[in-house]
C-alpha positions in Angstrom: -6.5 -49.3 -53.6 -9.1 -46.7 -51.4 -12.2 -46.0 -53.8 -13.8 -43.1 -53.1 -17.3 -43.4 -54.2 -20.5 -42.1 -52.1 -21.5 -45.5 -50.9 -18.0 -47.2 -50.9 -16.4 -44.0 -48.3 -19.9 -44.2 -45.8 -19.6 -47.9 -45.9 -16.1 -48.4 -45.2 -15.3 -44.9 -43.8 -14.1 -46.2 -40.4 -11.2 -48.8 -42.5 -9.9 -46.1 -44.6 -9.8 -42.8 -42.4 -7.3 -44.3 -39.5 -6.5 -40.8 -38.8 -7.7 -37.1 -40.0 -4.0 -36.6 -41.3 -4.3 -39.6 -44.0 -8.0 -38.4 -45.0 -6.1 -34.9 -45.7 -3.5 -36.6 -47.6 -6.2 -38.9 -49.6 -8.6 -35.9 -50.3 -5.6 -33.5 -51.9 -4.7 -36.8 -54.4 -7.9 -37.1 -55.4 -8.4 -33.1 -56.0 -5.1 -33.6 -57.9 -6.7 -36.2 -60.5 -10.5 -34.6 -60.3 -12.3 -37.9 -59.0 -14.4 -36.0 -56.4 -17.7 -34.1 -57.3 -19.5 -34.3 -54.1 -16.7 -33.6 -50.8 -19.6 -31.9 -48.4 -20.0 -35.4 -46.3 -16.3 -35.7 -46.3 -15.6 -32.3 -45.2 -17.9 -32.1 -42.1 -17.1 -35.3 -40.7 -13.3 -34.8 -41.2 -13.4 -31.3 -39.6 -15.3 -32.3 -36.8 -12.7 -35.0 -36.5 -10.5 -32.2 -36.3 -12.5 -30.3 -33.6 -12.8 -33.2 -31.7 -9.1 -33.4 -31.3 -8.0 -30.3 -31.6 -6.2 -30.9 -34.6 -5.3 -27.3 -35.7 -2.6 -28.2 -38.6 -4.6 -30.5 -40.4 -7.8 -28.2 -40.0 -5.6 -25.4 -41.9 -4.5 -27.9 -44.8 -8.5 -28.8 -44.8 -9.3 -25.0 -44.9 -6.6 -24.6 -47.7 -8.3 -27.2 -49.7 -11.6 -25.5 -49.5 -10.8 -21.8 -50.1 -9.0 -23.8 -53.7 -11.7 -25.7 -54.7 -14.9 -23.8 -53.8 -16.8 -25.1 -56.8 -17.1 -28.8 -55.8 -18.8 -27.7 -52.4 -22.4 -27.0 -52.4 -22.5 -25.5 -48.9 -19.8 -23.6 -48.5 -21.0 -21.7 -45.5 -21.8 -24.7 -43.4 -18.5 -26.2 -43.5 -16.6 -22.4 -42.9 -18.9 -22.7 -40.1 -16.9 -25.7 -38.9 -13.4 -24.6 -39.9 -14.4 -21.6 -37.2 -15.5 -23.9 -34.7 -11.6 -25.7 -35.2 -10.4 -22.1 -34.5 -12.2 -21.4 -31.5 -11.8 -24.5 -30.4 -7.7 -24.3 -30.9 -7.8 -20.5 -29.3 -6.8 -19.4 -32.8 -9.9 -16.4 -32.1 -8.3 -14.1 -34.3 -8.4 -16.9 -37.4 -11.8 -17.6 -36.9 -12.8 -14.2 -37.1 -11.7 -13.7 -40.6 -13.5 -16.8 -41.5 -16.7 -15.5 -39.6 -16.7 -12.2 -41.4 -16.8 -14.2 -44.5 -19.9 -16.3 -43.6 -23.1 -14.3 -45.4 -25.4 -15.7 -42.4 -23.5 -17.6 -39.6 -25.9 -19.3 -37.3 -26.3 -18.7 -34.1 -24.5 -21.5 -33.0 -21.5 -19.9 -34.4 -22.2 -16.6 -32.8 -22.6 -18.5 -29.5 -19.1 -20.0 -29.6 -17.2 -17.0 -30.8 -18.8 -14.9 -28.2 -17.5 -17.6 -25.5 -14.0 -17.7 -26.9 -13.8 -14.1 -26.7 -15.9 -14.4 -23.1 -13.2 -16.8 -22.0 -10.0 -15.5 -23.5 -10.2 -12.0 -24.1 -10.3 -9.4 -25.1 -13.8 -8.9 -23.4 -14.7 -6.1 -25.0 -14.4 -8.1 -28.2 -17.6 -10.4 -26.6 -19.2 -7.7 -26.1 -19.1 -6.1 -29.4 -20.0 -9.2 -31.1 -23.2 -9.5 -29.2 -24.5 -6.0 -30.4 -23.0 -6.8 -34.1 -25.5 -10.4 -33.2 -28.5 -7.8 -32.8 -27.5 -5.8 -35.3 -27.5 -8.5 -37.8 -31.0 -9.9 -37.0 -30.0 -12.9 -34.6 -31.7 -13.6 -31.8 -29.9 -14.2 -28.7 -30.7 -18.0 -26.8 -29.9 -18.4 -23.3 -26.5 -20.1 -24.4 -25.6 -16.3 -25.5 -26.7 -14.4 -22.3 -24.1 -16.5 -19.9 -21.2 -16.0 -22.1 -21.6 -12.0 -22.8 -22.5 -11.3 -18.9 -19.3 -13.1 -18.5 -17.6 -10.5 -20.6 -18.9 -7.9 -18.7 -18.3 -9.5 -15.3 -14.7 -9.3 -16.6 -14.8 -5.9 -17.5 -16.4 -4.7 -14.4 -19.3 -3.2 -17.2 -22.4 -2.9 -14.7 -24.2 -0.3 -16.7 -23.6 -2.7 -19.9 -24.4 -5.8 -17.8 -27.8 -4.0 -16.8 -28.7 -3.2 -20.4 -28.1 -6.5 -21.7 -30.0 -8.2 -18.7 -33.1 -6.3 -19.3 -32.6 -7.8 -23.3 -32.7 -10.9 -21.7 -35.7 -10.4 -20.1 -37.4 -8.6 -23.2 -36.9 -12.4 -24.5 -38.2 -13.8 -21.7 -35.1 -15.7 -20.9 -34.5 -13.5 -17.6 -35.7 -16.6 -15.3 -33.5 -19.2 -17.2 -31.0 -20.8 -14.4 -27.9 -20.4 -16.9 -28.5 -16.7 -17.3 -29.6 -16.0 -14.5 -26.6 -17.6 -12.3 -24.2 -15.4 -14.9 -26.3 -12.0 -13.5 -26.1 -12.9 -10.2 -22.1 -13.3 -10.6 -21.8 -9.6 -12.9 -23.5 -8.1 -10.0 -21.6 -9.3 -7.5 -18.6 -9.3 -8.8 -19.4 -5.4 -9.2 -20.5 -4.6 -6.0 -24.4 -4.5 -6.9 -25.2 -7.3 -4.1 -29.0 -5.9 -3.5 -29.8 -6.5 -7.4 -27.9 -10.3 -7.0 -30.2 -11.1 -4.1 -33.3 -10.0 -6.2 -32.1 -12.0 -9.3 -31.0 -15.1 -6.9 -34.9 -14.5 -4.9 -36.4 -14.6 -8.3 -35.0 -18.3 -9.5 -37.9 -20.9 -9.4 -35.0 -23.4 -9.4 -31.8 -22.9 -7.7 -28.7 -25.5 -8.6 -25.5 -25.5 -6.9 -23.9 -23.2 -9.5 -26.0 -20.4 -8.5 -25.9 -20.8 -4.9 -21.8 -21.1 -5.2 -22.3 -17.9 -7.6 -24.1 -16.2 -4.9 -22.1 -17.5 -1.7 -19.2 -16.2 -4.2 -19.9 -12.8 -4.4 -20.7 -11.7 -0.7 -17.6 -13.6 0.4 -15.8 -11.8 -2.3 -16.4 -8.5 -0.3 -15.9 -9.9 2.9 -19.2 -10.3 4.2 -18.9 -13.2 6.5 -21.9 -13.2 8.3 -23.7 -13.2 5.3 -21.8 -15.7 3.6 -21.6 -17.8 6.5 -25.9 -17.4 6.8 -26.6 -18.1 2.9 -23.7 -21.3 3.2 -26.8 -22.3 5.9 -29.7 -21.3 3.7 -28.3 -23.9 0.9 -28.0 -27.0 3.1 -31.4 -26.3 4.8 -32.7 -26.3 1.0 -31.5 -29.6 0.8 -28.5 -28.6 -1.5 -25.1 -30.1 -0.4 -22.0 -27.8 -0.6 -19.5 -29.1 -3.1 -15.5 -28.4 -2.7 -16.5 -24.9 -5.4 -18.5 -24.1 -2.2 -16.0 -24.3 0.2 -13.2 -22.6 -1.7 -15.6 -19.7 -2.2 -16.3 -19.2 1.6 -12.7 -19.2 2.7 -11.4 -16.3 2.0 -13.7 -14.4 4.0 -13.4 -17.1 7.1 -9.8 -16.1 6.7 -10.7 -11.9 6.8 -12.8 -12.2 9.6 -10.1 -14.6 11.5 -12.7 -17.0 11.7 -10.5 -20.1 13.1 -13.2 -22.5 14.5 -15.7 -22.2 11.1 -12.6 -22.7 9.0 -11.9 -25.9 11.2 -15.4 -26.7 10.7 -15.1 -26.3 6.9 -12.1 -28.6 6.9 -13.7 -31.2 8.8 -16.2 -31.5 6.4 -14.0 -31.2 3.6 -12.5 -34.5 5.0 -15.6 -36.1 5.5 -17.2 -35.5 2.1 -13.7 -36.5 1.0 -13.0 -33.3 -0.7 -9.6 -32.7 0.7 -7.5 -34.3 -1.7 -8.5 -31.6 -4.1 -5.5 -29.2 -5.0 -7.6 -26.3 -5.4 -9.2 -26.8 -1.9 -6.3 -27.9 -0.4 -4.5 -24.6 -1.2 -7.8 -22.8 0.1 -7.4 -24.3 3.5 -3.9 -23.7 3.6 -4.2 -20.1 3.2 -7.4 -19.8 5.4 -4.3 -21.4 8.6 -1.9 -19.2 7.4 -4.3 -15.9 7.8 -5.6 -17.1 11.3 -2.0 -17.3 12.1 -1.9 -21.3 12.4 1.2 -21.5 10.2 1.9 -25.2 11.7 -1.7 -26.6 10.4 -0.9 -24.5 7.1 2.4 -26.6 6.5 0.1 -30.3 7.8 -1.6 -29.6 5.1 1.2 -28.6 2.5 3.1 -32.0 3.4 0.0 -34.2 3.2 -0.8 -32.9 -0.6 -0.5 -36.1 -3.1 0.5 -33.3 -5.5 1.5 -29.9 -5.6 1.6 -27.5 -8.3 3.4 -23.8 -8.4 0.5 -22.8 -6.9 0.5 -24.8 -3.8 4.2 -23.6 -3.3 3.4 -20.1 -3.9 1.1 -20.4 -1.2 3.1 -22.0 1.5 6.0 -19.6 0.4 3.4 -16.5 1.0 1.9 -18.4 3.7 5.6 -18.2 6.0 6.1 -14.5 5.0 2.3 -13.5 6.6 2.9 -15.5 9.6 6.3 -13.4 10.1 8.4 -16.5 9.8 11.0 -15.0 6.6 13.7 -17.6 7.0 11.0 -20.3 6.7 9.9 -19.1 3.3 13.0 -18.6 1.9 14.4 -22.2 2.8 11.3 -23.2 1.0 11.8 -21.0 -2.0 15.0 -22.8 -2.5 13.6 -26.6 -2.2 10.9 -25.2 -4.7 13.8 -24.4 -6.9 16.3 -26.4 -6.9 15.1 -29.9 -4.8 11.8 -30.0 -6.7 12.9 -28.3 -10.0 9.4 -26.4 -10.0 9.0 -22.9 -11.8 8.3 -20.2 -9.4 5.1 -17.9 -10.2 5.7 -14.0 -10.3 3.7 -13.8 -7.2 6.0 -16.7 -5.7 9.1 -14.2 -6.8 6.7 -11.2 -4.8 6.4 -13.4 -1.8 10.0 -14.2 -1.7 11.0 -10.3 -2.3 8.8 -9.5 0.3 11.1 -11.5 2.9 13.9 -10.3 1.7 12.1 -6.4 2.6 11.2 -7.1 5.9 14.7 -8.7 6.8 16.5 -6.1 4.8 18.2 -8.6 2.8 19.3 -6.5 -0.2 22.2 -9.1 -1.2 19.4 -11.8 -1.6 16.6 -9.1 -3.1 19.0 -8.5 -5.8 20.0 -12.3 -6.8 15.7 -12.3 -6.6 15.6 -9.5 -8.7 18.4 -11.0 -11.5 16.5 -14.5 -11.6 13.1 -12.4 -12.1 14.8 -10.7 -15.1 16.5 -13.7 -16.4 12.5 -15.5 -16.2 11.0 -13.0 -18.1 8.8 -11.7 -14.9 11.2 -8.2 -14.9 8.2 -6.9 -16.5 5.2 -7.9 -14.1 4.2 -5.1 -12.1 3.7 -6.8 -8.9 7.2 -8.0 -9.4 8.5 -4.6 -9.7 6.5 -3.3 -7.1 7.9 -5.9 -4.6 11.4 -4.7 -5.7 10.6 -1.1 -4.9 10.1 -2.0 -1.7 12.7 -4.1 -1.2 15.8 -1.4 -2.2 13.7 1.3 0.0 13.8 -0.8 3.0 16.8 -1.4 2.9 17.6 2.5 2.0 19.3 1.8 -1.7 16.6 5.0 -2.6 18.5 5.4 -5.4 18.5 2.0 -6.8 14.7 2.2 -6.1 14.1 5.6 -8.4 16.6 4.1 -10.9 14.4 1.3 -11.0 11.2 2.9 -10.9 12.5 5.1 -13.6 12.5 1.9 -15.5 9.3 0.4 -15.4 7.3 0.3 -18.7 4.2 0.0 -16.9 3.4 2.2 -13.4 0.4 1.7 -11.1 -1.0 3.0 -7.8 1.3 0.6 -6.0 4.2 1.6 -7.7 3.8 5.2 -6.7 2.8 4.3 -3.2 6.0 2.4 -2.8 8.8 4.9 -4.2 6.7 7.5 -2.3 6.9 5.3 1.2 10.4 4.9 0.1 11.3 8.7 -0.3 9.6 9.4 3.6 10.8 6.3 5.1 14.2 7.2 4.0 14.1 11.3 5.0 13.0 12.5 1.6 9.6 13.7 2.3 10.3 16.8 -0.3 10.8 14.4 -3.1 7.9 12.3 -1.7 5.4 15.4 -2.1 6.8 15.8 -5.7 6.6 12.3 -6.9 2.9 12.1 -5.7 2.3 15.7 -7.9 3.7 13.3 -11.0 1.8 10.8 -10.2 -1.7 13.0 -10.0 -0.3 14.4 -13.5 0.4 11.1 -15.4 -3.4 10.2 -15.0 -3.3 7.7 -11.7 -5.8 8.3 -8.9 -4.1 7.5 -5.5 -5.3 5.3 -3.2 -6.0 4.3 0.2 -1.9 3.4 0.5 -1.1 6.1 -1.7 -2.4 8.4 1.0 -1.0 6.6 3.8 2.3 7.4 2.4 1.7 11.1 1.4 0.3 12.3 4.7 3.5 11.4 6.5 5.4 13.7 4.1 3.0 16.4 4.9 3.8 15.9 8.4 7.4 15.9 8.3 7.6 19.0 6.5 4.8 20.9 7.8 3.0 21.1 4.3 -0.1 21.8 5.9 -1.3 23.1 2.1 -0.7 19.8 0.8 -2.2 18.2 4.1 -5.2 19.7 3.7 -5.6 19.1 -0.1 -4.7 15.4 0.9 -7.8 15.8 3.2 -9.8 17.0 0.8 -9.1 14.6 -1.2 -9.5 11.5 1.2 -13.0 12.7 1.9 -14.6 12.9 -1.7 -13.3 9.6 -2.2 -14.3 7.5 1.0 -11.1 7.4 2.3 -11.9 8.6 5.8 -13.7 5.6 6.7 -10.3 4.0 7.1 -9.0 4.0 10.7 -5.3 4.2 9.7 -6.0 7.2 6.9 -7.4 9.4 10.3 -4.5 8.4 12.3 -2.7 9.9 9.8 -4.1 13.2 9.5 -4.3 13.3 13.4 -0.4 13.3 13.2 -0.1 15.4 9.9 -2.4 18.0 11.6 -1.2 18.3 14.8 2.7 18.4 13.2 1.3 21.0 10.9 0.2 23.2 14.3 -3.4 22.7 14.1 -4.4 20.3 16.9 -7.1 21.4 17.2 -8.1 20.3 13.5 -6.5 17.0 14.5 -9.2 16.5 17.1 -11.8 17.5 15.1 -10.9 14.3 12.7 -10.4 12.3 15.8 -14.1 12.8 16.9 -15.7 12.2 13.7 -13.9 8.9 13.5 -16.5 5.9 13.1 -13.4 3.4 14.4 -10.9 4.6 16.8 -7.9 2.1 17.4 -5.1 2.4 20.2 -3.3 4.3 17.7 -5.8 7.3 17.2 -5.6 7.5 20.9 -1.8 7.9 21.1 -1.8 9.7 18.1 -3.7 12.5 20.1 -1.8 11.7 23.5 1.4 12.8 21.4 -0.7 15.6 20.0 -1.1 17.3 23.0 1.8 17.0 24.4 4.0 18.3 21.6 1.9 21.6 21.7 2.4 21.9 25.2 -0.8 20.5 26.6 0.1 18.4 28.9 -3.1 18.5 31.1 -5.2 17.9 28.1 -2.7 15.1 27.1 -3.8 13.6 30.9 -7.3 14.4 30.4 -7.1 12.2 26.7 -5.9 9.7 28.8 -8.5 9.3 31.3 -10.9 9.6 28.2 -9.1 6.6 26.3 -9.6 4.6 29.8 -13.0 5.0 29.8 -14.0 4.4 26.7 -12.2 0.6 27.2 -9.0 0.9 25.2 -5.9 -0.4 27.2 -3.0 1.6 27.1 0.0 0.6 25.5 3.6 1.2 26.4 3.4 3.7 23.3 0.7 5.7 25.3 3.1 5.9 28.1 5.8 7.5 26.1 3.5 10.0 25.1 1.8 10.8 28.2 5.2 11.1 30.1 6.9 13.0 26.7 4.1 15.4 27.4 4.2 16.1 30.6 8.2 16.8 29.9 7.2 19.7 27.8 4.8 21.3 29.9 6.7 21.0 33.5 4.6 18.3 35.0 6.7 16.9 37.3 4.3 15.2 40.0 2.3 13.9 37.3 5.3 12.2 35.5 6.4 10.5 38.4 2.6 9.4 39.4 2.0 8.1 35.9 6.0 6.6 35.9 4.8 4.3 38.9 1.4 3.7 37.9 2.5 2.1 34.7 3.5 -0.7 36.1 1.8 -1.3 39.1 -1.8 -0.6 38.0 -1.1 -1.2 33.8 1.6 -4.8 34.2 3.5 -2.6 31.6 7.4 -3.1 32.9 9.1 0.4 31.7 11.6 0.3 28.8 14.4 2.4 28.0 12.0 5.1 26.4 10.4 5.0 29.7 13.6 5.7 31.5 14.8 8.8 29.2 11.1 10.5 29.5 11.5 10.3 33.1 14.9 11.9 33.1 13.9 14.5 30.9 10.8 15.5 33.0 13.3 15.8 36.0 16.2 17.5 34.3 14.3 20.1 32.0 12.7 21.1 34.8 16.3 21.6 36.7 16.2 18.7 38.7 19.5 17.6 37.6 21.2 15.9 40.7 17.4 13.6 41.1 17.7 12.8 37.1 21.3 11.6 37.7 20.4 9.9 40.9 17.0 8.3 38.7 19.6 6.7 36.0 22.0 5.5 38.5 18.8 3.2 40.1 17.7 2.3 36.9 17.3 -2.1 36.9 19.5 -2.3 33.7 22.4 -0.2 32.8 22.0 3.6 31.2 22.5 4.2 27.3 23.7 6.9 25.5 20.5 7.9 24.7 19.6 8.8 28.3 23.2 9.9 29.5 22.6 12.4 26.5 19.0 13.6 27.9 21.1 14.5 31.1 23.6 16.3 29.3 20.9 18.5 27.2 20.0 19.6 30.2 23.1 20.4 32.0 23.7 22.7 28.5 20.5 24.5 29.4 21.0 25.1 32.8 24.8 26.1 32.4 25.9 23.3 35.1 29.3 22.5 33.5 30.2 20.3 36.3 27.9 18.0 35.9 27.8 18.1 32.1 31.5 16.9 32.3 30.8 14.0 34.4 28.0 13.0 32.1 30.3 13.5 28.8 32.8 11.3 30.3 30.3 8.5 31.0 29.3 8.8 27.4 32.7 8.6 26.5 33.4 5.7 28.1 30.5 4.1 26.0 32.6 4.5 23.2 28.9 6.5 21.7 29.1 10.0 21.6 28.1 10.9 18.0 27.9 14.3 16.8 24.9 15.4 19.1 26.7 15.0 22.4 29.9 16.5 21.0 28.1 19.4 20.0 25.9 19.8 23.5 29.5 19.5 25.0 31.3 22.2 23.0 28.5 24.5 23.4 28.3 23.7 27.1 32.2 25.1 27.0 31.5 27.8 25.1 28.3 29.3 27.0 30.6 29.5 29.8 33.5 31.0 28.0 35.8 28.1 28.0 36.6 28.6 24.0 39.5 26.5 24.4 38.2 23.3 25.6 35.4 24.0 23.2 37.9 24.2 20.5 39.5 21.1 21.4 36.1 19.1 20.8 35.2 20.8 17.8 38.6 19.1 16.8 38.0 15.8 18.3 34.6 15.8 16.3 36.7 16.9 13.1 38.9 13.9 13.4 36.2 11.4 14.1 34.9 12.5 10.6 31.6 13.7 12.7 29.7 16.8 11.0 27.2 18.8 12.8 23.7 19.2 11.2 23.2 22.9 9.9 20.3 24.4 11.2 17.6 24.3 8.6 14.1 25.6 8.6 11.5 25.2 6.1 8.0 27.1 5.3 5.2 26.3 2.9 4.2 29.2 0.3 1.4 28.8 -1.8 2.1 24.7 -2.0 5.7 25.1 -2.2 8.2 23.8 0.2 10.7 26.5 0.9 13.9 25.8 2.8 16.6 27.7 4.4 19.9 26.8 6.8 21.4 29.8 8.8 23.5 32.7 6.9 21.7 31.4 3.6 22.5 33.7 0.6 21.5 31.1 -1.9 17.6 32.0 -2.5 16.7 33.9 -5.3 15.1 36.6 -3.4 17.9 36.7 -0.8 18.3 40.3 -0.8 15.0 41.5 0.1 14.9 38.5 2.9 17.8 40.0 4.6 16.9 43.5 4.2 13.2 42.8 5.7 15.5 41.2 8.6 17.4 44.4 8.8 13.8 46.4 8.8 12.8 44.0 11.3 15.9 44.5 13.3 15.3 48.5 13.9 11.5 47.9 14.8 12.3 45.0 17.6 14.4 47.1 19.0 12.3 50.1 19.9 10.1 47.7 21.4 12.7 46.7 23.8 14.7 44.2 22.1 18.1 43.0 22.8 20.4 40.8 21.2 21.2 37.1 23.1 24.5 37.3 22.3 25.4 34.3 24.8 23.7 32.2 22.1 26.7 32.7 19.7 28.7 29.8 20.3 32.0 31.4 18.6 34.3 33.7 20.2 33.7 36.6 17.9 32.8 40.1 17.8 29.9 41.7 19.1 29.0 42.9 16.4 29.3 39.8 14.6 27.5 37.9 16.8 24.5 40.3 16.2 25.0 39.4 12.5 25.3 35.7 13.0 22.0 35.7 15.2 20.1 37.7 13.1 20.5 35.1 10.5 19.7 32.4 11.9 17.5 29.8 9.5 13.9 30.1 11.7 14.3 34.3 10.9 14.9 33.6 7.4 12.2 32.1 6.9 10.1 34.3 8.8 11.1 36.8 6.8 10.5 35.4 3.7 6.8 34.3 4.8 6.5 37.7 6.0 7.3 39.4 2.2 5.2 36.2 0.6 2.2 35.9 2.4 -0.6 38.7 3.0 -1.1 40.9 6.3 -2.7 39.0 9.3 -1.7 35.8 7.6 -0.2 33.3 10.3 3.2 31.9 9.3 4.4 28.1 10.2 7.7 27.4 10.3 9.9 24.2 10.9 13.2 23.2 12.3 15.6 20.5 12.3 17.3 21.8 15.8 15.9 23.7 18.8 14.8 27.2 18.5 17.3 29.0 20.2 16.6 31.6 23.1 18.1 34.1 20.8 15.2 33.4 17.9 12.8 32.5 20.8 12.9 36.0 21.7 12.8 37.8 18.6 10.0 36.2 17.1 7.8 37.3 20.0 9.2 40.7 18.9 8.2 40.0 15.3 4.6 38.8 16.6 4.2 42.6 17.6 5.3 44.2 14.7 3.4 42.2 12.5 0.2 41.3 14.0 0.3 38.1 13.3 0.5 34.8 14.5 3.9 32.7 14.1 3.9 28.7 14.8 7.5 27.2 14.9 7.8 23.2 15.2 11.4 22.5 16.4 12.7 19.4 17.0 11.3 19.3 20.3 8.1 20.7 20.2 5.6 23.6 19.0 5.7 26.9 19.8 2.9 29.3 19.5 3.6 33.0 19.4 1.1 35.4 19.9 1.4 39.2 20.8 4.8 38.9 22.1 3.5 36.2 24.2 4.8 32.3 23.6 2.5 29.2 24.8 5.7 27.3 26.2 5.8 29.8 28.6 9.8 30.1 27.7 10.0 25.6 29.2 11.4 24.5 26.6 
């Protein structure tokens, strides 16, 4: 029988208390028989045993006994602190707080323990609140308090609060403590204040390996490769050898800088020091090699690892995706899940979904989506955002929108994905509406979102939206991003403001090949062929080598400006001088240059001399020119060539039908339209858009659906009278239907571009320029009519059709009637 006298208990404790659980049972028995009088000593040792072994159930039983028998205890506050300590150790912070609140004067040690618990596990705000509560209660913080509360500030990016706490530490003379200084360095570095981090670091009397690592990690976090490597060198000169944590901190910036040589040196160092067997370091090396496009090295490291956790597998799968090896990524994923039976993480699923998006593998993407739902990852924002990209890139925009609407939590990436999906699938107007909803929801667009929004503005020629996007980008510092500037150049160019696009180009800090190509293409679309050629010369002078896209833009510019000689010159130079072999797109441009200028036979011969078989697009370029120049004989021959390929398509049948109609062969035109109908092909109706006060208004030919349709038609009738007085004559040959002459005039009057212009005249103040976008080429009658409208209304009108820009002013068009 066990004796619970104080002496016998202390003498034979190791014999009596074989387990904490046994001790709790004995204590319960003695309470029931009222044999105990002083149990503080016993409770203390039992609670310490629970803390060491993290025995939460036994600890709770002891807590219950304490609550029931407080009269037997001499120092209940001391024991309650032990109970709170136990709950903190077992990560039961809410229970710890309840106990903590019942202690009259908690010790500084318990304050520190509770602050540390929240600093490590969150919510971080609670750790900071506890710190200020500690000050308010009159308890003086110690050098152990500040590292914990500063860690919480770091997690919240609460820089200003951190500065205030720094001042508190300085007031207590703790600002030079190595642990406090290290926490301050970590805070300032993660919040982006590297100057203050350096100031704290240089002020340290003693720097240990942890302090060096904090400083190095801070610079690496912000991608400052040169500074990071310099710190690494200084660390070794100071006599401190890097450890595995140092290498892990440096590897991300090595990968970002694509400094493969430095990465290999660090790998060698790790091998010599025996670090390479560590899972975290191995994963870091794997990631570094993959981002340097050395996938073979990455796989070798992966295969050599003795132990692989889910993070290693995820990193290797992500490495294959980074290196554009999608099939290998999917194969490894199957090996991970099926053979190794390792459950994928949200990051793994995100990588596989990116692979499905790049492969446009909708079926596999749906299966991964189902797996994510079953595994409970469907609520993960990263997985959800990637799933949006899969549906959007596979062209299933309706599913993408439905999934977006069901997402509980949306961020900038979510909105960016759905906006890009709309743009990629031709729903530019819906993309702008989604962007507006994003702003109304209080989510601020980031760089990636703006990259999706600006192309939507370009597509719709929504200048007001685009200009607002430009202003937003300037205010938020996005214009230092080269890709944003490239998108702005394209947007202004397609909104008819090539001069503003040039200003953006001139102010760019860094220009890449896309920047130069955007300007060359922009000049070409505006019919400024010589300016495009001049820009090409400046590009060469700046040291940028042209690519195949550059020459597509250059040749297209020559085509739109009728620069036949120049086009021939640059076509030959691209292979002779720049070693760029022409591809199909370059031959299409050359055929367009020759045929558009009326050199139809030369264009035909050029096609026949091509080193590879011309595709339907080449012949279509010649057929379009036959339509413009009314060359019926060659047009029929070209049409037979296209029919022989079995790839006519709606556009070519429409061209042939229009060609027959233009020369009065109505029966032949009807036969082509019947053939088109039998094949299930539909002609795209002519559509025009105009932006009024930030709202995009669309019109189709003969449209009467607009709310102000009656006023628009009335305005066109007024304009027609004024235009005729100035000499305008309806060009009925552009009506490709066999109807009466009076009906032809009505059909031409209500073409979509004329409707859009009339509406703009009604809505915009006198003299304000008008910009209209059309999905097809502007017809000859509309082209002539718009010249007269500029004279009647005394305003500039710009029309962007599918081919180029037309700037109308004072009865003249910038294209000089060549389009």
